[in-house]
N, C-alpha and C positions, 0 to 999 in steps of 0.2 A: 656199735650201731651207727650208721651214717647220719649226718645232720639231716633233720627233717623227718627221719624215719620214726616209726612208733613201735612200741613193744606190743605185738599182737596178742599176747597173753594178758596184758593189762586190761581190765574190764572197761568197756565203753559205757557211756550213759545209756545207750540202747540196751546193753546187756543188763545193766543195773535196774532199769525201770520197766522195760518192755518184754524182755525175755520171760520173766515169770508169768506173763499174761497170755502166753501161747497156749492154745487149746484149753483143755480142762485143767491145766496146771501140770507143768513138767518140773523135774528136779535136775540138778547138775549131774546126778548119777544117771538119769535117763539119757543124757546127752553123751555120756561115755568119755573115755580118756582122750579121744581124738578131738574133742570140742576145743576150739580156739577162742572164739569170741562171737559177739553179735553186733551187727552194723545196720545202719539205715539203708545202705545201698552198696553196690560194687562200683569200683572205678569204671567209668565209661558207660554206665547204665543209668537211666533216669531213676530218681527216687519215686516210689509209688506210695501214695497215701494209704495207710493201714497195713503196710507190709514191711517186714524187716528181713535181714539176711543173716542166717546162722551159718557160721563157717567152721569147718573141721579141717583136720590135717590134709585130707585128700579130696574133699568135696564140700559143697555147701547147699543150702536150700532156702528158698524164699517162703516165708510163712506169714499168715495173717495175725494181726492183733486187733483188739477192739478199736474202732475208728475214733471214738471220743477220747480214749486214753492216748491214742497216737497224737491227736491234736493238742491235748494238754501237754504232752511230752515236748512236742515241737515248740510250743510257746514257753516252756520252762515253768508251767503251772502245775508242778508236782503235787501241790496240796489239793488240787481239784480232782485227782483220781477218785473213783468211787471207793467206799469203805471196803467192798469186796476186793477191789484191785490193790488197795493198800495192804490188806491182809495177805494177799498172795505174794506181793513183793517182799514184805517183811519175813514171811514164812520161808520163801524160797532161799533167802540169804541168811536165815537164822538170826535176824536182827532183833535186838531187844528194845524196850522202851527207852533205854539209855543210849541207844546208838545214834549216830549222826544221820543215818538213813531215816530213822523214825522222826527225827527233828525236822528233816526236809519235808516229809509227808504230813507232819502235824506241827507246823511252826508255831501255832498259837500256844502250844504246850511248852515251848522252849524259848522263852525270852530271857536273855541274860543281861545283867547290868555290868558294864565294864567301863571304867574311867568316867563314871557318871552318866553314861549313855545307855539307852536300852537298845539292844541289837536283836533283830529277828533273824535267826540263822536260816530260816526257810528262804530268804531272799539272796543268800550268797551262793547257792548251788547254781552252777552255770547252765544256761540254755544249751542244747546240743550244738556242737561245732560240727558242721557237715563234713569238713575235711577229716576231722578226727573220727567221725562216725562212718567213714567210707572204707570198705575193704579194698586193698590194692594187692593183687596176687603177686606182682613183680616185687614189690617191697617186701612182702612176706617171704618169698623165696630167697631174696638177698639176705634177710635177717637170719634165716635158717643156715645159710652157707657161712655167715660170719661167726656163728656160735661154735 
C-alpha cells in the first residue's frame, strides 16, 4: 500500500458509530459481502450534516442518520448518544460490557488507576478525522490493483 493510502476494509469511526444507526437497524449481514466501509463523505463532494456514505465493491449510497447522533459524533461526544443509539451500536458490533467500545460509550463505568493516576478512557477515542473518513475511489482502485 502506498504512503498515505488507507486500508478500505479497516473500519472507520463513521462505520463504528453511525452505521448501526441507519434506518431501523441494519446488520453487517444485511450489507452483504460487497460492503467495504462507511464514510462521512466522498472525495470532491461536500460533507452533508446527517448523511453518511456506505461504500461497496462496485457502488455506494448516501444514507441518513439521526442528526443529533451525527452532531455528537462530529464533536467526539460518543458518551452523549442516546441509550437507544448506544444499544444499537453495541448490538451491531456484538460488543460486550468488557469491550473498549462499551467503555467509550459509557466512560463513567470505566475509570482505571494506572501509575497513581485516574484515567477516563472515554476521552482517548479520537474525534473523526475528515481525511480518514473520506472515501477516495481512485485510492481504493489503486489498493485493489496492488493486492
